[in-house]
Structures are given as C-alpha cells and as structure tokens.
Residue, then its C-alpha position, 0 to 999 in steps of 0.5 A: x700497899x702504899x697510901x690508900x684512897x681516902x674513900x676507904x678510910x674508916x669514918x667515926x661518928x659520935x651518937x647520943x643514944x639516950x644520954x650516952x655517947x657512943x662512938x661508932x666506926x664504919x667504912x664506906x662499904x657499910x650499908x644502911x642496914x649495917x649502921x642500923x645493926x650497930x646502932x641497935x646493938x649499942x643502944x639495946x634498941x629492939x631490932x624492929x624499931x625504926x630510928x632516926x638520926x638528928x644533928x644538933x639543930x634537929x636536922x634529919x640525917x639519913x642513915x647512909x655510909x656517906x654521912x659526914x664524920x663529927x666530933x663529941x662536941x657535935x653529937x648526932x642523936x638517935x631517936x626511936x620512932x613511935x608508930x605516929x612518927x613512923x607514919x609521918x616519915x612514911x608520908x615524907x618518904x612517899x613524897x620522895x618516892x613520887x619525885x623519884x618516880x617522876x624522874x624515872x618517868x622522864x627517863x623512860x620518855x627519853x628512852x621512848x624518844x630514843x626508840x622513836x629516833x632509832x626507828x626513824x633512822x631505820x626507815x631512812x636507811x631503808x629509803x636510802x637503800x631503795x633509792x640506791x636500788x633505783x639508781x642502779x636500775x636507772x644505770x641499767x636502763x641507760x646501758x640497755x638504751x646504749x646497747x639498743x642504739x648500737x644494735x640499731x646502728x649495726x643494722x644501718x638504722x638512722x634517725x632522720x627527723x628534719x624538724x626535731x633531731x638531736x645533735x649527733x653524739x653517739x651511734x654509727x656516724x660518730x663511732x671512731x674507726x680504729x681499723x684500716x678503712x675498707x674502701x679499696x684504693x683506686x689507681x686513678x688514670x691519668x685521664x681522670x687526674x686531669x679531668x679532676x682539675x676541670x669544672x667540666x668533670x662529670x660527677x655522676x659517673x662515680x660511686x661513693x668509694x671512688x669519690x672517696x679515693x678522688x678526695x684522698x688523691x686531692x689532699x695528697x696532690x695539693x701537698x696537704x698530707x705532707x703540710x699537716x703531717x697527716x697519717x694517711x690512714x687517719x685521712x681515710x678514716x676522716x673521709x669515711x666519717x664525713x661520707x657517713x655524716x651526709x644524709x641521703x637527701x635528693x640534693x644535699x648529700x655526699x655527691x653534692x659534697x664531692x661536687x663542691x670539693x672537686x670544683x674547689x680543687x679545680x678553681x685552685x688549679x685554674x686560678x693558680x691559687x697555690x702560687x698566691x695563697x699559703x698551703x694552710x689556706x689550701x687546707x682550709x679551702x678544701x676542708x671547708x668544702x668537704x664539710x660545708x653541708x654535713x648532716x644537712x636535714x634537707x629542709x633549709x634555714x627558713x623552715x628551721x626558723x619558722x618551724x622553731x626546730x631544735x637547731x633554730x632554737x639552739x643557734x638563735x635563728x642565726x644560720x642554724x644549718x651552717x652552724x650545725x655543719x660546723x659543729x658536726x665537722x669538729x665533732x668528727x675531728x675530736x675523734x683522735x682516729x679521725x683528726x687530720x689536724x692531730x699533728x698540727x700545733x695547737x695555735x695553728x689549729x685554732x686559726x684553721x678551725x676559725x677559718x673553716x667556721x668562717x667559710x662554712x658560715x659564708x655559705x648561708x645564702x642569706x649573707x650573699x649580698x653582704x659578702x659579695x658587696x664586701x668583695x666588690x669593694x676590694x677586688x679592684x685593689x686586691x692585696x694578697x698580703x692583706x689578711x682581710x682581703x684573702x679571707x674575703x676571697x676565700x669566702x667568695x670562692x667557697x660560695x662559687x663552688x657551693x652553687x656552681x652546678x650551672x658552670x658544668x655542661x648541661x648534661x651534668x648540671x640539669x639533673x642537679x636542678x631536678x634533685x634540688x626541685x625535689x628537695x624544695x617540693x618536699x619542704x613546701x609540702x611539709x610547710x603546707x601541711x604544718x601551716x607554715x609560709x611557703x616560698x614561691x620558688x619552692x612551691x610545686x604549683x608555681x615553679x617550673x625548671x626554667x623559672x627556677x633557674x633563670x633568675x638565680x643564674x642572672x641575678x646571683x651566679x653571673x654577677x658573682x662569677x663576673x666579679x671573681x673574673x676581675x681578679x682571675x680573668x682565666x675563668x671567663x671562658x671555662x666558668x662564666x661563659x657556660x653560665x651565660x649559655x645556661x641562662x640562654x638555654x633556660x630562657x629558650x625553655x621558658x619561651x617554649x613553656x609559655x607558648x605551650x601554656x598559651x596554646x593550651x589556654x587558647x584551645x580551652x578558650x576557643x576550642x568550641x568555635x570549631x565544633x559544627x552547630x546542631 
C-alpha cells in the first residue's frame, strides 16, 4: 500500500563464519533469538553455543535487530565462545546489569518521591477542607450573633456602656422602618400652635408621641417639607428614629432634644429669621437642633478624655461627643426610609451636611469663648449677605437654644436643674470610683443648686443673650429679662442657704452655752 516505512525494510548483513561469507536478511521485527537461530543454522554451530559478533576492528556487535547493515567489504565475524570467554562476557554482562539496576533504583526513588508528594497533597487538601469547614462555622456564628442581637432588640434591650460603647451599626435604633409610623397624628389646637412659637412653652406636659407631632408640625409650618420635597412619611420615620437614638439620661434625653428644637422654632419666629435667612438656613437650624445630642451617653467630654474611652480615642480628644452626635445623625440619614434630604440635589446636600456638622460641633462648651468672641466682632456691623457672618450667627443661635432652660418660667426651668445635677453627680461618682479628676461643679459634696446656677447665668448665659440682643432687640423682654430674674432668684436662694449654714455652724459651735451647769 504505497511506499512503506523504511523502518520495515529488510536489512542485510554479511557474516564471516569460519572463513565463509554468509548473507543474512532480516526485518526489524526479528528478535535476537531469531538472529541467533539464523546464525546457527547457517554455520552448523550447535544451538546451545554462545556466539559473539565482532566488526573489522574487533569491536563487539550486539545481536540486536537494529544492528546496522554492512557490505561484503566490511564483514561481521561470528566467533563461538568457549567457557572461559563466556565467563568474561558474563562478568561484563553483570556489570551492565548493575548499572541498569542502579538506574532502576533511581527510578524507584522517583516513584517514592511521587508517592510522598501525592500524600502531602492529600494532606493539604484535607487541611483546606477543614479550614473551609471552619469558615462555614464562623459564618454560622456570625448569623447566630445577628439573630441574637435582633432578638434582644425586639425585647427592647439596649447596650448602655458610657465609657466603652460601639458606634451604632445595627440593632433597633439603626433599623429602617418601611412601615407607616405608628405614632398617632395629633391635631394641635390653636392655643398649642401659638404656644409653640414662644420661649415660655411648657415642655413637661407632653408625651413622646405628642412631642413628635409637634416637631412634625414645625417642619410643615416652616415650609421645610415643601422646600426639600420631603415625603411626609419619611419625615415621620426620621423623627421616630431620632427619638429612638436618644438615651434615657436624666438630662440629655429626647425631651431635652425637643426643648432645644422648640426654642429654635421660637427664636425663628421671635427674631423674624425667615425674612433674613434662607429656607435652607431654616432647615439647617432646625435639623441641627433636633440632632445635636444624639446618643449622648450621659458623661461629658471631660470624662471621655480622662477615661480614654473609645469615643475619645476615635476623635483624638477633639469634641468626641459632638462628633459622635453628628456621626449618628448622618448614619440615620443614610437609611433611604429616613432620609428627609433624599430628594435634594447632591451638591446642596453637601452644603447642608457641612452646615449641620458645623452647628452641632459649636455646642461643645469648650468652644464657647471662641465662638462668642467671633460673634461680638461681627454683631455691630452684621451683614446678612455675608456667609461668614450668617454662619457665626447660626452657631450662636444653636448655642443659645442648647442652654436656654433658664429663659423659661421658673416652674419649667427648675426641674431641668435637678435633672442636670443628677447627671453630674452620676459622673462625679463614677470618676471618684475610677480615680479620675472631678470638677467641683459636679461634685455632690461641694455643689448646691444656687451655686451651680448663679455663675453659669451671670458669666455664660446673660453675656451671650445680651450680645444677640444687639442684633435682635426684641428678645430682651422675653428672653434676657427672664435670665436676669433667674439670676436674682438663685442669689436669694444662696443667701438663704448661707444663712442656714451659718446658723447650723453657730448652733454647733455655741449650742453648749445654753446648757445649765451641774
């Protein structure tokens, strides 16, 4: 079938067998035994005789079907081997066998290495499988922890560790509400609507749901819902989330949040700010007031820094609480269901966000002198078209609202003093137990209600409100005068306390003089 492969072409060799030239043909399929058979049959050599082929130079030629062809001029010789010669050849053959055995030994060692590598690979695969199982177990544990947190949340549990707490990232207070909020819609009476606009509003007569409805009304009344294209249901959800993120502290709680927000609403009306500032400014002022103390732990910045709490470390001792309030506020706003600014242009939202942060950070009393001095430099030549002037005014306004309790009637303001002192005493007790410095105005062994209030009213409140009065003279009667009256009230109380203390000391010192001698 066509040209065959040269590998199958017969080969011809010429042998010199005892002086006779023999021509032998064989194919590559011939075995050494076949060749020997041919040689023996051609030369009458007995079948059990060992033979050896040598070439012209005497080199040994193996009896192999692949041996090269030759010609008559270069004959191969067939030499029968004697017993001695056969022994020599056997030694040579043994030597070859030893070399072959060594090569086989190496091959076997390679096999052993392959086996070892295979076993090690199997072990590694097993370890990978076990590690995979561990990952599955870890994920299962994470899921179990999440379920446990959800269960605790549903039962109303809340972690409240004032010195070491985590940033809120899960649980009840960060859970978005997709349902329609359940607090009832209150129809505010005209009397309540008018009272909301005044600093004399009594904040103690209202439940949380009623305060939520009042806040909702303020946003509608100021036109903020329309201005920012808020979904009214989103506004409800946001207010609910805000309320849930205020802790049950004696002072820094949701009622305080409402108090500050209501005072801001009152100052907007009292100072006619809607005619002087933009609607965006109104939204910034109200939202900053609502958010200004979110998740307050009840222990002030001094404690956070001295105790080296997580918040102090996170914010490098720079207004740790105020930074935290801002962070929680915008964490809530990241929830689409609670984002009252969700329909605002992104660039406008950046400006709103930065302005809210600026105002909340301004409530750190450590910055009080700095902010008030800056406002004093501007107030005599105040320019409502100057952005820097307006920002400074907004900072002072939120500061006024934050510490405005003494502007209110005595029966409304005085309970707040009790609440604040209770929170102060909790902190000072903790500081004593932890070996931290204690501020004298927070020490239950050193402070009284009059001494706590007189200095604060005289050196903080009155100077700040009188400075604002230069820009808005209308606040003197309804805000500044009540502060002066409150100062006088506490000074009278202090005189009474001092007299009683002196009387007690005199009684102890000289009481024995009235006793009859024996």
